[in-house]
C-alpha atoms as an extended CHARMM CRD file, in Angstrom:
* protein
*
        47  EXT
         1         1  MET       CA             -1.1700000000      -32.9860000000      -28.0630000000  PROA      1               0.0000000000
         2         2  VAL       CA             -2.8610000000      -33.1860000000      -31.4350000000  PROA      2               0.0000000000
         3         3  GLY       CA             -6.5260000000      -32.5090000000      -32.1340000000  PROA      3               0.0000000000
         4         4  PRO       CA             -9.3700000000      -30.8490000000      -30.1910000000  PROA      4               0.0000000000
         5         5  LEU       CA             -8.8950000000      -30.0030000000      -26.4490000000  PROA      5               0.0000000000
         6         6  ALA       CA            -10.6740000000      -31.6080000000      -23.9500000000  PROA      6               0.0000000000
         7         7  GLY       CA            -13.1320000000      -29.7190000000      -21.7600000000  PROA      7               0.0000000000
         8         8  THR       CA            -16.5320000000      -28.1310000000      -21.5670000000  PROA      8               0.0000000000
         9         9  VAL       CA            -18.1650000000      -24.8040000000      -22.0550000000  PROA      9               0.0000000000
        10        10  ALA       CA            -21.2930000000      -23.2990000000      -20.5060000000  PROA      10              0.0000000000
        11        11  ARG       CA            -24.0120000000      -20.7920000000      -22.2780000000  PROA      11              0.0000000000
        12        12  GLY       CA            -22.5940000000      -17.4500000000      -21.7010000000  PROA      12              0.0000000000
        13        13  ASP       CA            -18.8500000000      -18.7990000000      -21.1930000000  PROA      13              0.0000000000
        14        14  ARG       CA            -16.6880000000      -16.2600000000      -22.9380000000  PROA      14              0.0000000000
        15        15  LEU       CA            -13.0300000000      -16.8640000000      -24.8820000000  PROA      15              0.0000000000
        16        16  ASP       CA            -10.7740000000      -13.9020000000      -25.0640000000  PROA      16              0.0000000000
        17        17  PHE       CA             -6.8370000000      -14.2980000000      -25.4690000000  PROA      17              0.0000000000
        18        18  TYR       CA             -6.0920000000      -10.7650000000      -24.7340000000  PROA      18              0.0000000000
        19        19  ARG       CA             -3.8400000000       -9.9870000000      -21.6160000000  PROA      19              0.0000000000
        20        20  GLY       CA             -3.0270000000      -13.5570000000      -21.4580000000  PROA      20              0.0000000000
        21        21  SER       CA             -0.6340000000      -16.2600000000      -22.9830000000  PROA      21              0.0000000000
        22        22  LEU       CA             -0.9030000000      -19.7620000000      -23.8250000000  PROA      22              0.0000000000
        23        23  LYS       CA              1.9310000000      -22.1860000000      -23.4090000000  PROA      23              0.0000000000
        24        24  MET       CA              2.5200000000      -25.4070000000      -25.4520000000  PROA      24              0.0000000000
        25        25  VAL       CA              5.1980000000      -27.8470000000      -25.9100000000  PROA      25              0.0000000000
        26        26  VAL       CA              5.8760000000      -28.7040000000      -29.8710000000  PROA      26              0.0000000000
        27        27  PHE       CA              8.4640000000      -31.6950000000      -30.5650000000  PROA      27              0.0000000000
        28        28  GLY       CA              9.9100000000      -30.9800000000      -27.0300000000  PROA      28              0.0000000000
        29        29  ILE       CA             10.3630000000      -27.1390000000      -27.6840000000  PROA      29              0.0000000000
        30        30  THR       CA              8.3310000000      -24.7800000000      -25.2240000000  PROA      30              0.0000000000
        31        31  VAL       CA              6.2840000000      -21.9480000000      -27.1730000000  PROA      31              0.0000000000
        32        32  THR       CA              4.9770000000      -19.3320000000      -25.3750000000  PROA      32              0.0000000000
        33        33  CYS       CA              2.1090000000      -17.2300000000      -27.3250000000  PROA      33              0.0000000000
        34        34  THR       CA              1.1580000000      -13.8840000000      -26.0760000000  PROA      34              0.0000000000
        35        35  ALA       CA             -1.6060000000      -11.7730000000      -27.4230000000  PROA      35              0.0000000000
        36        36  THR       CA             -0.4690000000       -8.0940000000      -28.3990000000  PROA      36              0.0000000000
        37        37  GLY       CA             -4.1460000000       -7.0750000000      -28.8930000000  PROA      37              0.0000000000
        38        38  PRO       CA             -7.7080000000       -7.6460000000      -28.4830000000  PROA      38              0.0000000000
        39        39  GLN       CA             -9.4590000000      -10.3650000000      -30.1770000000  PROA      39              0.0000000000
        40        40  SER       CA            -11.4510000000       -8.8640000000      -33.6450000000  PROA      40              0.0000000000
        41        41  PRO       CA            -14.0780000000       -9.9090000000      -33.7420000000  PROA      41              0.0000000000
        42        42  GLY       CA            -14.2830000000      -11.1800000000      -30.0690000000  PROA      42              0.0000000000
        43        43  PRO       CA            -14.7440000000      -11.8250000000      -27.3220000000  PROA      43              0.0000000000
        44        44  PHE       CA            -16.2740000000      -15.5060000000      -28.6260000000  PROA      44              0.0000000000
        45        45  VAL       CA            -19.4140000000      -16.1390000000      -26.4020000000  PROA      45              0.0000000000
        46        46  PHE       CA            -20.8010000000      -19.2720000000      -26.2380000000  PROA      46              0.0000000000
        47        47  ASP       CA            -24.4130000000      -19.7800000000      -26.3740000000  PROA      47              0.0000000000
């Protein structure tokens, strides 16, 4: 997938990647990204 991700967020939703991972497939190769520390600044809070 290329471009923005589909979905909705509500006021107060938080985006924090720490203690999680993101898995994606790039050109047929699975790549896993794992955060090694908290976001700074962050987490992002939608308002």
